[in-house]
N, C-alpha and C positions, 0 to 999 in steps of 0.2 A: 504494501499500500505507500509507504512510503517511498519509495523508489520510483515508484506506476507516479507519484507526483513531483517528480522529481528531484527529492533530495537522496541527498549521499546516505549512508547507513554504515554505523562500524562498530562491530558488537567486539566491547570488551571482554577478556575473560584475566581471571583473578583466580588464584590460589586457593583453595580451602581453605577455613580455618582448622582445620586440622595438621592440616601440611605446613601452615603458617606457626604452628607451634602454637596455634590458640592467641596469638595478636593480631588483633584487626589491623593493627595500624600497618603490618607489613602488605595485608589488599586494599587497605586505603592507598598505599605508596604506588601499589603496581595501578591503579586506577588513574591518578593523578596524573603517574609517569604516561600512561596510554592515551591520557586528553592531553596532556602537554606535544605528544609525536602525532595527532592526530593535524592541532594547530599548525606544526611545524610542516608537515609533512602534505596539509589539505591539498595544494596545488599539482601536487604528484596524479592527485588522482582525480583531478576536477571540481574538489569541495572549496568552499568559501571560508579560511580562517576566522572573518567577520561574523559568522553565521553558525557558529557552537551552539547546537542546543543539546543536553544530555537530561536523560532517565535510566529508572533502572525498578525492580520490584524486587521487593521483599528486602535480602541481605543485599543486593543488588542497587534498590534504590534508597538502601542505609549508604553505601560506601560516595553513590553518586551526592548525596545530601552534606556529605564531608566534603566529596571536592566541589558544589558547591560555596563552601566559606575558604576556601582557599585563599590561600594570597599569594596569587601566582608568581606575580611581582619577585617578592623575597625571597619564594621558594623555588622557583623556575624562571626567573628574571626576564620575563613574559608580562605581557600588557595585562594588567589586575582586569581589565575585564572580557578576557579570550572565551568567556562559558557567556552566551546572553540571557540564559535562563534554562530551568530544571523542569521534567514531569516523575517525583519518585513518590511508588503507589506500595502502600499496605508496609510501613516503613514505622520502626519505634526509632526515633533519633535522638533521643533522651535513655543514655546508658544504665543509669542506678535502677530504673525497674527489671532492664536485660539482668544487669549482675545480678538478681535477685532471685530469676529465672533458672531454671533447668539446664541453660545454658551453660553455668557458671561451672557447670562439669567438661568442659572440653573448651570456653573461651579462656583464659589466664588474666582474668581482670583485674587492674592493679588500679589503684587512684587516677594514677595519670593516663592510661587509657583510658579510662572512661570519660576523661575529661576530654581528653584530645578527640575522641570518637562520637561526643555529643555535638552535635553541630550546632544548634541553637545557643550553646553558651563556648563556642569554639569563637576566638578573637581573632576574625580575619585581617 
């Protein structure tokens, strides 16, 4: 549907939380690097680096929510507005409730990780 409407679609992949040693920051870093790659390489596949919108569902939505508040200039040397918008669906943005759930059995929550991965409270 998106491609038929004239958009370019890039599906980013990320490691499983178990393969990341329970550290969500590893997964978020992969997503951020992927978005930076798309921005830098958009012209090579006919894309427009000034029209990047991101989105995801569930864990992908959470990771893209974290990406939406990334300080692109500080962390990647890119313009702060590389992501124009996003749609994140079925997501818990705040990690305190998640930290108290059964997910704590396979996600290695620390205070620092919970803060870094709670996009509403992250200072971009």
